[in-house]
C-alpha positions in Angstrom: -14.4 0.2 -47.9 -12.9 3.7 -48.3 -16.1 5.3 -47.1 -16.1 3.2 -43.9 -12.5 4.0 -43.2 -13.1 7.7 -43.8 -16.2 7.7 -41.6 -14.3 5.9 -38.8 -11.4 8.4 -39.0 -13.8 11.4 -38.8 -15.7 9.8 -35.9 -12.5 9.1 -34.1 -11.4 12.8 -34.5 -14.7 14.1 -33.3 -14.5 11.8 -30.2 -10.9 13.0 -29.5 -12.0 16.7 -29.9 -14.9 16.1 -27.4 -12.7 14.4 -24.8 -9.6 16.6 -24.9 -11.2 19.5 -22.9 -12.0 17.1 -20.0 -8.5 15.7 -20.1 -7.0 19.2 -19.9 -9.3 20.2 -17.0 -8.3 17.0 -15.2 -4.6 17.7 -15.7 -4.9 21.3 -14.7 -6.8 20.4 -11.5 -4.2 17.8 -10.6 -1.4 20.4 -11.2 -3.1 22.9 -8.9 -3.6 20.3 -6.2 0.0 19.1 -6.4 1.2 22.7 -6.2 -0.9 23.3 -3.1 0.3 20.0 -1.5 3.9 20.8 -2.3 3.6 24.3 -0.8 2.1 22.8 2.4 4.9 20.3 2.6 7.5 23.0 2.1 5.9 25.1 4.8 6.1 22.2 7.2 9.8 21.6 6.2 10.6 25.2 7.0 9.6 24.4 10.6 11.5 21.1 10.6 8.2 19.2 10.5 6.7 16.6 8.3 3.2 17.2 6.8 0.9 14.6 8.1 -2.9 15.2 7.8 -4.0 17.6 5.0 -6.9 18.4 2.8 -6.8 20.2 -0.6 -9.6 22.1 -2.3 -9.8 24.2 -5.4 -8.1 27.3 -4.1 -6.9 26.4 -0.6 -5.2 23.7 1.4 -4.9 23.0 5.1 -2.7 20.6 7.0 -0.9 19.8 10.2 2.4 18.2 11.1 2.7 14.7 12.5 3.0 16.0 16.1 -0.1 18.2 15.7 1.8 21.3 16.9 1.5 23.4 13.8 -1.4 24.2 11.4 -0.5 25.1 7.8 -2.9 26.9 5.5 -2.5 28.3 2.0 -5.2 30.3 0.1 -4.7 31.1 -3.6 -6.6 34.0 -5.1 -6.1 35.1 -8.7 -2.6 36.7 -8.3 -2.2 36.5 -4.5 -1.2 33.7 -2.2 -1.7 33.8 1.5 0.2 31.4 3.7 -0.2 30.8 7.4 2.0 28.8 9.8 0.3 28.7 13.1 1.7 27.3 16.3 -1.2 25.6 18.0 0.3 26.2 21.5 -0.5 29.9 21.0 -4.2 29.2 20.1 -6.8 29.4 22.9 -9.8 28.4 20.8 -11.1 27.6 17.3 -14.5 28.7 16.0 -16.3 28.9 12.8 -17.5 32.2 11.4 -20.2 31.9 8.8 -21.4 35.0 7.0 -24.9 34.7 5.4 -27.3 36.8 3.5 -31.0 36.3 2.8 -32.3 36.1 -0.7 -36.0 36.6 -1.4 -37.5 34.7 -4.3 -41.2 34.2 -4.9 -42.1 35.3 -1.5 -39.7 32.8 0.1 -36.5 33.7 2.0 -33.4 31.6 1.3 -30.3 31.8 3.4 -27.1 31.8 1.3 -23.6 31.3 2.8 -21.3 34.1 1.6 -18.2 33.2 3.6 -16.8 30.5 5.8 -13.8 31.1 8.0 -12.0 29.1 10.6 -11.2 31.6 13.5 -8.1 30.9 15.5 -8.3 32.9 18.8 -4.9 33.4 20.4 -4.1 33.4 24.1 -2.5 36.8 24.0 -4.6 39.9 23.5 -1.7 41.5 21.8 -2.0 39.0 18.9 -4.7 39.3 16.2 -7.2 36.6 15.6 -6.4 34.5 12.5 -9.2 33.9 10.0 -8.6 31.0 7.6 -11.0 31.5 4.7 -12.5 28.2 3.5 -15.2 29.7 1.2 -16.1 33.0 -0.3 -18.7 33.6 -2.9 -16.3 36.1 -4.6 -13.9 33.3 -5.3 -16.0 30.2 -6.0 -19.6 29.1 -6.4 -21.2 26.9 -5.0 -20.1 25.3 -1.8 -18.3 22.0 -2.6 -17.5 20.2 0.7 -16.2 23.2 2.5 -18.9 23.2 5.1 -18.2 19.7 6.2 -14.4 20.3 6.0 -14.5 23.4 8.2 -16.5 21.5 10.8 -14.1 18.6 10.9 -11.0 20.9 11.0 -12.6 22.9 13.8 -13.0 19.6 15.8 -9.5 18.5 14.9 -7.8 21.8 15.8 -9.7 21.9 19.1 -8.4 18.4 20.0 -4.9 19.6 19.2 -5.0 22.7 21.5 -2.9 22.4 24.6 -5.8 22.7 27.0 -7.5 19.7 25.3 -4.4 17.5 25.0 -4.3 14.6 27.4 -1.2 14.2 29.5 0.8 11.1 28.3 
């Protein structure tokens, strides 16, 4: 009986040791996501807005207010954080910039995406173009939903631009 109890305890300890890293990863991931979401919500509150639609990834988050007048974006890189609060009434167009490179393996050429950016082009020539970086191979490998997300946000932002809004 003592052998069975001892074996059970050792087995339970081994199971706990194997599961703990996954639990810590899950908790860390949720903390990062909550921090990004809270930062987006705080940025919206600074403009007296309420965060409405948003999407959170490993190292960036993007969202808009309920009136679809502002776009909020935060990008976290090691020790730096970039925050953008963009008034969509000042944006003329929204495009995707995809930076690729070609890899040659076994006489085949493979196209690899190095960077994905959502380009916000202002009406004024005096203002600089804003590039919201969704993906960069220097930060994360591989692509994990960013390609689909950037396309849907491009469409969403274009629908929110003043020239595309329908008069009520």
